[in-house]
C-alpha positions, 0 to 999 in steps of 0.5 A: 622394411625398417626404412618405410612407415611402420603402419604402411609396412604392417598393412602391406605385410598383412595384405600379402599374407592374408587375414589369418589370425596367426599371421596378424599376430606375427606381423603385430609382434614384428611391428612391435619389435621393430624400431618404429614403435619407439618413435610413437612413444612421445605421441602416446605419452603426450596423449596420456598427459592430456588425458590426465590433465583433462581428468584433473581439470574435471575433478578440480571443477567438480570439487569447486562446484561441490564446495560452492554448493556446500557453502551456499547450503550452509549460508541458507541454513544459517539465514533460516536459523537466524530468521527462526530465532528472530521470529521466536524472540518476537513472539516471546516479546509479544507474549510477555507484553500480553501477560503484562497487560492481562496482569494490569487488567486483573489488577484494575478489576481487583481495584473495582472489586471484580465489577467488570462494568465499572472497570470498563467504564473507567478504562473507557474514560481513561483512554478518552473514548467518550471524548473522541465519540463526542468530537466525531459526533460534533463534526458530523453535526457540523457537516449537516448544519444549515448555513445561517446568514445574519443581516446586520443592517449594512450591505456591501457595495454593489458593482452596478449600483451606488453605495447601499450602506444605510445612513441616518438610522437611529440606534436599534434600527436595522435594514429589513431585507426584501424578498428579492434580497432573501431569494438571492438576487443580490450578492448576499447568498440565500439562507437555504440553498438547493445544494444544501437540501440535496446534501441533506438528502444525500446524507439521509437517504444513502446516496439518493439525492432529492430530485432537483425540482422537489429540492428547488420547491422546498428551498423556495418555500423555506426562503419565502417563509423566512422572508415573510417572518423577517418582514413581520418582525420588522413591521412589529418593531417599527410600529413599536418604535412609532408608539 
C-alpha cells in the first residue's frame, strides 16, 4: 500500500469497500496517517506562498492606486483654491478701481457745484470726444466729396498726337477745355463720373444704387452744363481782354 500513489490507493480502497460514509472516513484517516501526505506538503506550501504573494501584490496595487487618487484630488483642490483666490483678488482690484473712479467723479461734480451737465461737458472735452467726432465727420464728408479737376491751361502729351502744350499765351489767359475734353474723350478724367453718382446713391439709399442709365443721364447733364458754364466764362474773359 505504501509503494503506490496515495491517490490511486485511496481510490482503490474506496471502490473496494463501497461509498459508506464510515468507510470513507476510515480510508481518509488511513491516507493521512501514511507517509504520502508528507510528500504533498511542499506543493501545499508552495500554493500557500503563491496565494499570499498574490494577495500582497493586489493589496500593494490597491494601496498605490488609492495613494495616487488621493494625490490627484489634493492637486485638483489646490488648483481650484488658487483659481478662486486669483478671481477674488481680481474682483477686489476691480472694485477698488471703480471706487476710486466714483470718488474722482464725485470730486469733479463738487468742483462744478453739482452741475452734472457742466461736469459731463468738461469730461467730454477732456477725453477728446468732440475731436474724435469732428475727425469722423470730416472723414465721412471726404469720402462722399466730388472729385474736382482744375484746368491750368497745360495739357499732357497724348500718345496719338503731337505736343498739346499751349504756346504764346499772354499772361492770365488759359486754354478753355472743349466739350469733348470735358466729356472724357481725352486722357483727362471727367469732373463727375457715373461711378461717383452710383457711390452717392449707394451711401444715401442704403445699398440701393441708382440704375446705370439714370446715373449716366445725370452725369452727362452735369458735365454738359459745366462745360457750357466754363465756355461762357472763357468767352466773357476774351471779350474783356479785347476791349
